All heavy atoms as an XYZ file, in Angstrom:
784
protein
N      61.911    -55.651     75.168
C      60.847    -54.916     75.808
C      60.795    -53.505     75.218
O      61.796    -52.828     75.115
C      61.103    -54.863     77.311
C      60.112    -54.067     78.059
S      60.599    -54.153     79.793
C      59.138    -53.612     80.521
N      59.613    -53.083     74.836
C      59.405    -51.769     74.232
C      59.033    -50.760     75.307
O      58.151    -50.996     76.112
C      58.290    -51.849     73.182
C      57.941    -50.526     72.584
C      58.783    -49.940     71.664
C      56.778    -49.880     72.942
C      58.464    -48.729     71.106
C      56.453    -48.658     72.400
C      57.298    -48.081     71.478
N      59.754    -49.657     75.330
C      59.435    -48.578     76.269
C      58.992    -47.363     75.476
O      59.684    -46.932     74.569
C      60.638    -48.196     77.107
C      60.985    -49.229     78.103
C      62.060    -48.709     79.002
N      62.287    -49.700     80.037
C      62.992    -49.484     81.103
N      63.557    -48.323     81.287
N      63.142    -50.417     81.998
N      57.874    -46.851     75.842
C      57.422    -45.651     75.148
C      58.073    -44.431     75.786
O      58.255    -44.350     76.990
C      55.896    -45.532     75.211
O      55.489    -45.367     76.542
N      58.432    -43.519     74.917
C      59.012    -42.267     75.372
C      57.885    -41.247     75.405
O      57.190    -41.050     74.409
C      60.128    -41.805     74.403
C      60.689    -40.462     74.829
C      61.207    -42.863     74.322
N      57.676    -40.612     76.539
C      56.581    -39.647     76.594
C      56.848    -38.479     75.647
O      57.965    -37.993     75.554
C      56.551    -39.192     78.049
C      57.843    -39.619     78.644
C      58.388    -40.715     77.791
N      55.828    -38.069     74.934
C      55.966    -36.931     74.035
C      55.600    -35.666     74.800
O      54.687    -35.680     75.621
C      55.048    -37.075     72.804
O      53.710    -37.209     73.257
C      55.429    -38.260     71.968
N      56.330    -34.607     74.544
C      56.015    -33.356     75.242
C      54.593    -32.901     74.914
O      54.128    -33.042     73.786
C      57.044    -32.367     74.690
C      58.125    -33.207     74.107
C      57.462    -34.476     73.663
N      53.937    -32.360     75.903
C      52.564    -31.885     75.707
C      52.579    -30.579     74.933
O      53.428    -29.735     75.159
C      51.891    -31.671     77.051
C      51.727    -32.944     77.833
S      50.094    -33.307     78.449
C      49.217    -31.806     78.484
N      51.629    -30.464     74.055
C      51.477    -29.225     73.297
C      50.628    -28.264     74.120
O      49.631    -28.654     74.723
C      50.800    -29.493     71.949
C      51.538    -30.487     71.084
C      52.517    -29.788     70.201
C      53.193    -30.822     69.310
N      53.950    -30.228     68.261
N      51.057    -27.023     74.135
C      50.369    -25.986     74.894
C      49.991    -24.822     73.982
O      50.560    -24.648     72.919
C      51.258    -25.460     76.029
C      51.478    -26.446     77.140
C      50.218    -26.644     77.927
C      50.463    -27.441     79.184
N      49.271    -27.595     79.969
N      49.048    -24.033     74.471
C      48.598    -22.841     73.766
C      48.812    -21.646     74.687
O      48.394    -21.661     75.849
C      47.115    -22.959     73.414
C      46.530    -21.743     72.724
C      45.014    -21.947     72.578
N      44.394    -20.899     71.826
C      44.009    -20.994     70.553
N      44.182    -22.134     69.907
N      43.442    -19.982     69.939
N      49.472    -20.624     74.170
C      49.670    -19.376     74.889
C      48.818    -18.305     74.224
O      48.870    -18.133     73.002
C      51.138    -18.942     74.840
C      51.410    -17.514     75.316
C      51.142    -17.375     76.808
C      52.820    -17.100     74.969
N      48.029    -17.617     75.025
C      47.277    -16.455     74.551
C      47.831    -15.272     75.334
O      47.719    -15.232     76.565
C      45.777    -16.638     74.811
C      44.962    -15.506     74.318
N      44.215    -14.712     75.155
C      44.779    -15.016     73.064
C      43.604    -13.788     74.440
N      43.932    -13.945     73.173
N      48.470    -14.327     74.627
C      49.089    -13.177     75.281
C      48.531    -11.886     74.702
O      48.318    -11.784     73.490
C      50.604    -13.218     75.104
N      48.296    -10.940     75.567
C      47.850     -9.606     75.174
C      48.895     -8.605     75.652
O      49.172     -8.528     76.849
C      46.481     -9.277     75.776
C      45.337    -10.171     75.321
C      44.086     -9.900     76.147
C      45.057     -9.957     73.833
N      49.472     -7.864     74.720
C      50.499     -6.875     75.020
C      49.892     -5.487     74.954
O      49.178     -5.166     73.998
C      51.633     -6.949     74.000
C      52.363     -8.260     73.989
C      51.992     -9.269     73.117
C      53.422     -8.493     74.852
C      52.669    -10.476     73.090
C      54.104     -9.690     74.834
C      53.724    -10.694     73.957
N      50.180     -4.654     75.940
C      49.737     -3.267     75.898
C      50.942     -2.360     76.059
O      52.010     -2.780     76.497
C      48.694     -2.991     76.976
O      49.216     -3.249     78.258
N      50.763     -1.112     75.682
C      51.830     -0.135     75.678
C      51.822      0.555     74.326
O      50.771      0.708     73.704
N      52.991      0.906     73.835
C      53.108      1.470     72.480
C      53.444      0.329     71.534
O      54.549      0.245     70.994
C      54.205      2.533     72.450
O      53.886      3.585     73.322
N      52.482     -0.575     71.351
C      52.747     -1.823     70.633
C      52.212     -1.857     69.201
O      52.504     -2.795     68.475
C      52.203     -3.039     71.427
C      52.994     -3.243     72.709
C      50.722     -2.876     71.750
N      51.452     -0.844     68.805
C      50.972     -0.796     67.427
C      51.735      0.287     66.674
O      52.081      1.325     67.230
C      49.469     -0.539     67.384
C      48.668     -1.718     67.888
C      47.179     -1.600     67.618
O      46.724     -0.752     66.874
N      46.403     -2.477     68.239
N      51.999      0.014     65.400
C      52.711      0.969     64.574
C      54.211      0.980     64.786
O      54.898      1.907     64.359
N      54.732     -0.052     65.437
C      56.167     -0.124     65.726
C      56.812     -1.402     65.165
O      57.950     -1.717     65.501
C      56.436     -0.030     67.251
C      56.053      1.333     67.785
C      55.713     -1.139     68.006
N      56.086     -2.140     64.329
C      56.619     -3.369     63.744
C      56.506     -4.588     64.635
O      57.174     -5.591     64.400
N      55.644     -4.537     65.645
C      55.499     -5.639     66.595
C      55.094     -6.935     65.885
O      55.708     -7.985     66.091
C      54.445     -5.275     67.644
C      54.464     -6.138     68.880
C      54.926     -5.631     70.074
C      53.998     -7.442     68.854
C      54.934     -6.410     71.227
C      54.004     -8.230     69.985
C      54.477     -7.707     71.179
N      54.067     -6.857     65.045
C      53.576     -8.068     64.374
C      54.637     -8.668     63.455
O      54.819     -9.880     63.409
C      52.316     -7.768     63.568
C      51.126     -7.397     64.441
C      49.943     -6.927     63.620
N      50.341     -5.718     62.880
C      49.765     -5.291     61.761
N      48.767     -5.955     61.241
N      50.169     -4.203     61.166
N      55.357     -7.798     62.747
C      56.374     -8.287     61.825
C      57.556     -8.899     62.574
O      58.122     -9.893     62.137
C      56.812     -7.161     60.891
C      55.668     -6.635     60.074
C      55.046     -5.456     60.417
C      55.180     -7.345     58.993
C      53.964     -4.977     59.688
C      54.103     -6.888     58.257
C      53.491     -5.699     58.605
N      57.902     -8.318     63.724
C      58.972     -8.878     64.547
C      58.564    -10.254     65.080
O      59.356    -11.200     65.060
C      59.305     -7.937     65.699
N      57.321    -10.374     65.561
C      56.845    -11.663     66.081
C      56.829    -12.718     64.977
O      57.244    -13.865     65.198
C      55.454    -11.510     66.685
N      56.372    -12.327     63.795
C      56.346    -13.277     62.674
C      57.758    -13.714     62.302
O      58.009    -14.895     62.057
C      55.650    -12.647     61.470
C      55.525    -13.598     60.297
C      54.893    -12.933     59.093
O      55.258    -11.787     58.756
O      54.032    -13.579     58.477
N      58.688    -12.785     62.272
C      60.084    -13.101     61.946
C      60.677    -14.034     63.008
O      61.326    -15.032     62.684
C      60.902    -11.817     61.853
C      62.378    -12.038     61.578
C      63.171    -10.742     61.470
N      62.854     -9.743     62.477
C      63.306     -9.742     63.727
N      64.097    -10.721     64.148
N      62.971     -8.783     64.570
N      60.452    -13.721     64.282
C      60.975    -14.566     65.356
C      60.369    -15.965     65.329
O      61.042    -16.949     65.645
C      60.717    -13.911     66.713
C      61.580    -12.680     67.010
C      61.033    -11.915     68.209
C      63.029    -13.091     67.244
N      59.098    -16.070     64.954
C      58.422    -17.375     64.925
C      59.091    -18.338     63.952
O      59.005    -19.550     64.133
C      56.950    -17.193     64.567
N      59.762    -17.811     62.947
C      60.447    -18.689     61.976
C      61.564    -19.493     62.630
O      61.992    -20.517     62.093
C      61.017    -17.861     60.825
C      59.948    -17.255     59.961
C      60.551    -16.551     58.757
N      59.600    -15.571     58.267
C      59.869    -14.305     58.010
N      61.094    -13.845     58.174
N      58.942    -13.498     57.575
N      62.051    -19.043     63.782
C      63.137    -19.736     64.484
C      62.637    -20.870     65.374
O      63.433    -21.629     65.920
C      63.889    -18.746     65.375
C      64.519    -17.608     64.631
C      65.228    -16.700     65.608
N      65.655    -15.478     64.965
C      66.152    -14.440     65.605
N      66.284    -14.484     66.926
N      66.521    -13.365     64.950
N      61.336    -20.950     65.566
C      60.753    -21.902     66.505
C      59.648    -22.703     65.821
O      58.898    -22.154     65.020
C      60.146    -21.151     67.703
C      61.148    -20.320     68.456
C      61.329    -18.980     68.119
C      61.904    -20.864     69.482
C      62.258    -18.195     68.800
C      62.832    -20.090     70.164
C      63.013    -18.763     69.822
O      63.925    -17.997     70.487
N      59.509    -23.968     66.173
C      58.406    -24.763     65.619
C      57.100    -24.459     66.363
O      56.635    -25.252     67.175
C      58.875    -26.203     65.803
C      59.803    -26.154     66.981
C      60.441    -24.790     66.948
N      56.553    -23.277     66.104
C      55.290    -22.860     66.716
C      54.301    -22.511     65.609
O      54.682    -22.177     64.496
C      55.460    -21.641     67.661
C      56.355    -21.998     68.837
C      55.982    -20.427     66.925
N      53.034    -22.595     65.958
C      51.965    -22.167     65.057
C      51.130    -21.132     65.798
O      51.199    -21.024     67.015
C      51.076    -23.350     64.632
O      50.474    -23.918     65.801
C      51.874    -24.414     63.883
N      50.341    -20.382     65.048
C      49.471    -19.396     65.673
C      49.399    -18.126     64.869
O      49.613    -18.131     63.657
N      49.128    -17.023     65.564
C      49.055    -15.729     64.880
C      49.334    -14.579     65.837
O      49.310    -14.740     67.051
C      47.693    -15.540     64.196
C      46.553    -15.346     65.157
N      45.626    -16.326     65.386
C      46.187    -14.305     65.953
C      44.736    -15.887     66.274
N      45.061    -14.660     66.635
N      49.571    -13.429     65.242
C      49.715    -12.179     65.977
C      48.867    -11.161     65.229
O      48.805    -11.178     64.001
C      51.199    -11.742     66.079
C      51.828    -11.514     64.719
C      51.358    -10.528     66.976
N      48.165    -10.298     65.981
C      47.326     -9.298     65.323
C      47.102     -8.096     66.231
O      47.167     -8.195     67.451
C      45.981     -9.881     64.911
C      45.094    -10.264     66.071
C      43.776    -10.809     65.591
N      43.022    -11.337     66.717
C      41.791    -11.762     66.631
N      41.174    -11.730     65.471
N      41.165    -12.232     67.689
N      46.838     -6.964     65.581
C      46.465     -5.753     66.299
C      45.004     -5.850     66.701
O      44.181     -6.368     65.940
C      46.645     -4.517     65.414
C      48.090     -4.127     65.228
O      48.973     -4.562     65.960
N      48.353     -3.292     64.235
N      44.684     -5.341     67.876
C      43.304     -5.272     68.338
C      42.835     -3.821     68.283
O      43.638     -2.886     68.377
C      43.189     -5.817     69.763
C      43.589     -7.291     69.954
C      43.482     -7.677     71.424
C      42.735     -8.198     69.095
N      41.542     -3.640     68.169
C      40.956     -2.307     68.042
C      41.231     -1.432     69.262
O      41.240     -0.205     69.159
C      39.450     -2.412     67.795
N      41.483     -2.042     70.418
C      41.712     -1.262     71.642
C      43.170     -0.831     71.830
O      43.544     -0.304     72.875
C      41.218     -2.026     72.865
C      41.971     -3.329     73.117
O      42.971     -3.613     72.413
O      41.564     -4.078     74.021
N      44.018     -1.088     70.825
C      45.411     -0.656     70.888
C      46.386     -1.715     71.360
O      47.601     -1.495     71.339
N      45.885     -2.863     71.783
C      46.763     -3.951     72.211
C      47.139     -4.821     71.018
O      46.554     -4.728     69.945
C      46.084     -4.814     73.275
C      45.814     -4.062     74.563
C      45.127     -4.928     75.601
N      43.810     -5.344     75.111
C      43.057     -6.267     75.684
N      43.466     -6.879     76.781
N      41.882     -6.577     75.187
N      48.123     -5.694     71.239
C      48.498     -6.718     70.267
C      48.228     -8.072     70.904
O      48.598     -8.312     72.060
C      49.973     -6.600     69.842
C      50.413     -7.813     69.028
C      50.198     -5.326     69.037
N      47.561     -8.942     70.149
C      47.260    -10.302     70.601
C      48.219    -11.271     69.926
O      48.438    -11.195     68.721
C      45.828    -10.667     70.225
C      45.475    -12.110     70.559
C      44.124    -12.516     70.004
O      43.926    -12.383     68.773
O      43.287    -12.945     70.800
N      48.759    -12.190     70.718
C      49.613    -13.248     70.203
C      49.054    -14.574     70.691
O      48.795    -14.736     71.890
C      51.048    -13.072     70.695
C      52.046    -14.096     70.187
C      53.341    -13.407     69.776
C      52.332    -15.159     71.221
N      48.827    -15.494     69.777
C      48.404    -16.852     70.103
C      49.443    -17.783     69.506
O      49.727    -17.703     68.305
C      47.005    -17.185     69.535
C      46.624    -18.622     69.850
C      45.954    -16.221     70.064
N      50.038    -18.627     70.333
C      51.068    -19.543     69.851
C      50.833    -20.924     70.443
O      50.487    -21.051     71.618
C      52.455    -19.042     70.230
N      51.047    -21.939     69.606
C      50.922    -23.328     70.035
C      52.179    -24.095     69.675
O      52.811    -23.832     68.656
C      49.712    -24.004     69.382
C      48.396    -23.459     69.857
C      47.203    -24.278     69.383
O      47.365    -25.190     68.550
O      46.090    -24.004     69.868
N      52.504    -25.063     70.514
C      53.660    -25.930     70.295
C      54.043    -26.567     71.619
O      53.296    -26.502     72.596
N      55.217    -27.189     71.634
C      55.707    -27.749     72.894
C      55.914    -26.598     73.871
O      56.404    -25.533     73.504
C      56.997    -28.518     72.662
C      56.800    -29.760     71.821
C      58.095    -30.518     71.579
O      59.109    -30.215     72.245
O      58.079    -31.408     70.722
N      55.529    -26.800     75.111
C      55.521    -25.707     76.082
C      56.859    -24.984     76.174
O      56.906    -23.746     76.167
C      55.107    -26.213     77.461
C      55.007    -25.105     78.477
C      54.492    -25.555     79.830
O      54.183    -26.750     80.015
O      54.397    -24.683     80.712
N      57.954    -25.713     76.259
C      59.268    -25.075     76.388
C      59.570    -24.206     75.170
O      60.122    -23.106     75.300
C      60.358    -26.124     76.588
N      59.194    -24.678     74.001
C      59.437    -23.929     72.771
C      58.590    -22.675     72.715
O      59.067    -21.604     72.331
C      59.149    -24.827     71.547
O      59.965    -25.993     71.635
C      59.431    -24.100     70.249
N      57.328    -22.784     73.103
C      56.447    -21.619     73.108
C      56.970    -20.588     74.106
O      56.972    -19.383     73.822
C      54.986    -22.010     73.415
C      54.112    -20.776     73.576
C      54.433    -22.912     72.321
N      57.454    -21.038     75.248
C      58.020    -20.112     76.243
C      59.248    -19.391     75.685
O      59.422    -18.179     75.878
C      58.381    -20.843     77.533
C      57.186    -21.202     78.366
C      57.592    -21.777     79.728
N      56.432    -22.273     80.433
C      55.587    -21.518     81.119
N      55.768    -20.210     81.177
N      54.551    -22.051     81.743
N      60.114    -20.124     74.990
C      61.301    -19.507     74.380
C      60.893    -18.457     73.354
O      61.466    -17.355     73.322
C      62.178    -20.569     73.719
C      62.936    -21.443     74.684
C      63.729    -22.518     73.965
O      64.177    -22.272     72.818
O      63.897    -23.604     74.538
N      59.934    -18.784     72.512
C      59.438    -17.844     71.505
C      58.847    -16.609     72.177
O      59.167    -15.465     71.815
C      58.407    -18.550     70.615
C      57.603    -17.621     69.759
C      58.218    -16.786     68.835
C      56.229    -17.589     69.859
C      57.466    -15.921     68.040
C      55.471    -16.737     69.075
C      56.095    -15.902     68.157
N      58.005    -16.817     73.173
C      57.369    -15.716     73.899
C      58.423    -14.800     74.528
O      58.344    -13.566     74.428
C      56.434    -16.301     74.958
C      55.779    -15.300     75.849
C      54.951    -14.311     75.347
C      55.968    -15.362     77.225
C      54.334    -13.390     76.182
C      55.345    -14.446     78.071
C      54.532    -13.457     77.542
N      59.432    -15.386     75.155
C      60.498    -14.594     75.765
C      61.288    -13.814     74.724
O      61.704    -12.676     74.971
C      61.416    -15.479     76.608
C      60.743    -15.943     77.881
O      59.866    -15.269     78.421
N      61.129    -17.107     78.360
N      61.496    -14.410     73.547
C      62.200    -13.711     72.469
C      61.402    -12.496     71.995
O      61.968    -11.427     71.761
C      62.469    -14.665     71.310
N      60.081    -12.662     71.872
C      59.227    -11.538     71.469
C      59.282    -10.448     72.531
O      59.459     -9.262     72.215
C      57.772    -11.994     71.216
C      56.849    -10.806     71.017
C      57.704    -12.933     70.017
N      59.145    -10.829     73.797
C      59.177     -9.841     74.880
C      60.510     -9.089     74.906
O      60.530     -7.872     75.100
C      58.932    -10.502     76.234
C      57.502    -10.918     76.456
C      57.206    -11.257     77.900
C      58.196    -12.196     78.510
N      57.856    -12.594     79.884
N      61.596     -9.804     74.703
C      62.912     -9.161     74.716
C      63.058     -8.224     73.528
O      63.505     -7.082     73.692
C      64.015    -10.214     74.695
C      65.406     -9.612     74.733
C      66.488    -10.659     74.789
O      66.230    -11.859     74.805
N      67.723    -10.221     74.823
N      62.688     -8.676     72.346
C      62.817     -7.862     71.126
C      61.992     -6.578     71.214
O      62.415     -5.530     70.758
C      62.382     -8.679     69.915
C      62.359     -7.906     68.629
C      63.538     -8.190     67.717
O      64.359     -9.058     68.056
O      63.628     -7.547     66.683
N      60.806     -6.660     71.807
C      59.889     -5.523     71.824
C      59.778     -4.879     73.201
O      58.835     -4.147     73.474
C      58.505     -5.979     71.335
C      58.503     -6.587     69.933
S      59.283     -5.554     68.672
C      58.193     -4.143     68.645
N      60.749     -5.113     74.067
C      60.666     -4.664     75.460
C      60.479     -3.153     75.604
O      59.820     -2.702     76.544
C      61.893     -5.114     76.244
O      63.067     -4.520     75.706
N      61.023     -2.372     74.702
C      60.882     -0.917     74.795
C      59.448     -0.458     74.559
O      59.086      0.651     74.953
C      61.797     -0.220     73.793
C      63.269     -0.355     74.152
O      63.572     -0.711     75.316
O      64.113     -0.107     73.275
N      58.648     -1.292     73.907
C      57.275     -0.916     73.545
C      56.229     -1.468     74.507
O      55.129     -0.945     74.583
C      56.960     -1.426     72.142
S      58.135     -0.906     70.904
N      56.561     -2.535     75.215
C      55.590     -3.239     76.050
C      55.530     -2.607     77.437
O      56.547     -2.451     78.109
C      55.963     -4.730     76.186
C      55.981     -5.405     74.821
C      54.990     -5.438     77.128
C      56.628     -6.782     74.837
N      54.328     -2.255     77.853
C      54.112     -1.751     79.213
C      53.568     -2.868     80.112
O      53.905     -2.960     81.280
C      53.142     -0.577     79.194
C      53.007      0.096     80.561
C      51.963      1.193     80.558
N      50.682      0.555     80.264
C      49.765      1.036     79.425
N      49.937      2.149     78.807
N      48.645      0.382     79.206
N      52.692     -3.711     79.551
C      52.042     -4.757     80.340
C      51.722     -5.947     79.435
O      51.413     -5.770     78.259
C      50.762     -4.223     80.972
C      50.076     -5.211     81.852
N      50.536     -5.532     83.114
C      48.971     -5.957     81.653
C      49.736     -6.453     83.640
N      48.787     -6.718     82.777
N      51.781     -7.139     80.001
C      51.437     -8.353     79.275
C      50.517     -9.212     80.128
O      50.819     -9.488     81.285
C      52.698     -9.177     78.935
O      53.634     -8.339     78.259
C      52.353    -10.374     78.053
N      49.391     -9.619     79.549
C      48.499    -10.597     80.182
C      48.676    -11.909     79.432
O      48.660    -11.928     78.204
C      47.030    -10.163     80.069
C      46.711     -8.972     80.951
O      47.116     -8.979     82.125
O      46.048     -8.043     80.458
N      48.841    -13.002     80.161
C      49.018    -14.303     79.525
C      48.045    -15.325     80.090
O      47.667    -15.253     81.262
C      50.451    -14.833     79.708
O      50.733    -14.938     81.098
C      51.469    -13.936     79.036
N      47.685    -16.252     79.241
C      46.840    -17.377     79.647
C      47.336    -18.617     78.914
O      47.507    -18.595     77.692
C      45.389    -17.085     79.270
C      44.423    -18.180     79.664
C      42.991    -17.847     79.257
O      42.609    -16.667     79.347
O      42.288    -18.778     78.834
N      47.570    -19.694     79.653
C      48.018    -20.964     79.087
C      46.869    -21.961     79.099
O      46.082    -22.004     80.040
C      49.187    -21.526     79.895
C      50.453    -20.748     79.703
C      50.855    -19.658     80.417
C      51.450    -20.993     78.727
N      52.060    -19.217     79.941
C      52.454    -20.019     78.911
C      51.607    -21.942     77.717
C      53.597    -19.971     78.119
C      52.741    -21.895     76.933
C      53.724    -20.916     77.128
N      46.800    -22.782     78.063
C      45.804    -23.849     77.988
C      46.360    -24.966     77.110
O      47.480    -24.870     76.600
C      44.482    -23.313     77.427
O      44.658    -22.798     76.126
N      45.568    -26.006     76.956
C      45.965    -27.094     76.066
C      45.866    -26.616     74.620
O      44.967    -25.848     74.267
C      45.065    -28.314     76.270
C      45.156    -28.919     77.663
C      46.565    -29.325     78.046
O      47.262    -29.957     77.223
O      46.976    -28.987     79.169
N      46.773    -27.072     73.784
C      46.755    -26.707     72.362
C      45.469    -27.212     71.713
O      44.954    -28.271     72.077
C      47.970    -27.285     71.648
N      44.973    -26.448     70.775
C      43.756    -26.824     70.055
C      44.049    -27.344     68.654
O      43.169    -27.891     68.003
C      42.807    -25.630     69.987
C      42.362    -25.172     71.355
C      41.529    -23.910     71.315
O      41.087    -23.466     70.259
N      41.301    -23.320     72.470
N      45.263    -27.144     68.166
C      45.655    -27.662     66.857
C      44.952    -27.002     65.686
O      44.807    -27.606     64.635
N      44.542    -25.751     65.827
C      43.777    -25.104     64.764
C      44.640    -24.385     63.734
O      44.137    -23.943     62.716
C      42.764    -24.130     65.354
C      43.374    -22.863     65.924
C      42.360    -21.965     66.594
O      42.061    -22.150     67.769
N      41.835    -21.036     65.856
N      45.953    -24.271     63.963
C      46.825    -23.519     63.061
C      47.751    -24.447     62.287
O      48.214    -25.452     62.811
C      47.673    -22.523     63.856
C      46.868    -21.583     64.713
C      46.837    -21.732     66.088
C      46.147    -20.554     64.143
C      46.113    -20.867     66.887
C      45.406    -19.683     64.930
C      45.388    -19.839     66.297
N      48.046    -24.066     61.053
C      48.994    -24.803     60.224
C      50.389    -24.185     60.292
O      51.383    -24.866     60.083
C      48.530    -24.812     58.758
C      47.209    -25.495     58.548
C      47.272    -26.969     58.861
O      48.252    -27.635     58.536
N      46.247    -27.502     59.502
N      50.446    -22.860     60.555
C      51.703    -22.125     60.598
C      51.510    -20.916     61.506
O      50.445    -20.738     62.084
C      52.124    -21.682     59.194
C      51.118    -20.761     58.551
C      51.549    -20.330     57.174
C      50.538    -19.317     56.621
N      51.061    -18.553     55.543
N      52.542    -20.091     61.610
C      52.440    -18.850     62.371
C      52.429    -17.689     61.387
O      53.239    -17.642     60.467
C      53.602    -18.681     63.349
C      53.397    -17.531     64.295
C      52.810    -17.736     65.525
C      53.760    -16.239     63.938
C      52.587    -16.673     66.393
C      53.555    -15.180     64.788
C      52.957    -15.392     66.017
N      51.514    -16.758     61.590
C      51.458    -15.613     60.691
C      50.752    -14.437     61.305
O      50.291    -14.481     62.453
N      50.660    -13.373     60.522
C      49.959    -12.166     60.945
C      48.505    -12.307     60.538
O      48.200    -12.631     59.396
C      50.575    -10.912     60.293
C      52.031    -10.746     60.770
C      49.744     -9.673     60.595
C      52.787     -9.627     60.071
N      47.612    -12.072     61.473
C      46.174    -12.101     61.201
C      45.693    -10.651     61.072
O      46.152     -9.773     61.790
C      45.415    -12.804     62.323
N      44.781    -10.437     60.154
C      44.247     -9.094     59.942
C      42.758     -9.073     60.224
O      42.086    -10.035     60.175
C      44.499     -8.650     58.505
C      45.958     -8.504     58.192
C      46.660     -9.524     57.607
C      46.635     -7.336     58.517
C      48.011     -9.401     57.328
C      47.991     -7.195     58.241
C      48.679     -8.230     57.653
């Protein structure tokens, strides 16, 4: 008898970081940390001074990555807005968007 093993659902995290988050290496830190996790997406500076992070992957993995970014950049972050949704599969890798 064949039993299927449920595959973890892929999720998408859209996070907006505010504080002193530009000009402090935030994007480069996020890109470096992403290499440790099987996530795709991007990080970029926004014109209003915030940093946007979009990450897709298995939910637990995306949460671990997100927590690593928050911990690494905790001195710079004043506030974070997050939104979770189903993954869209639009990214091939994780990188810095300009």
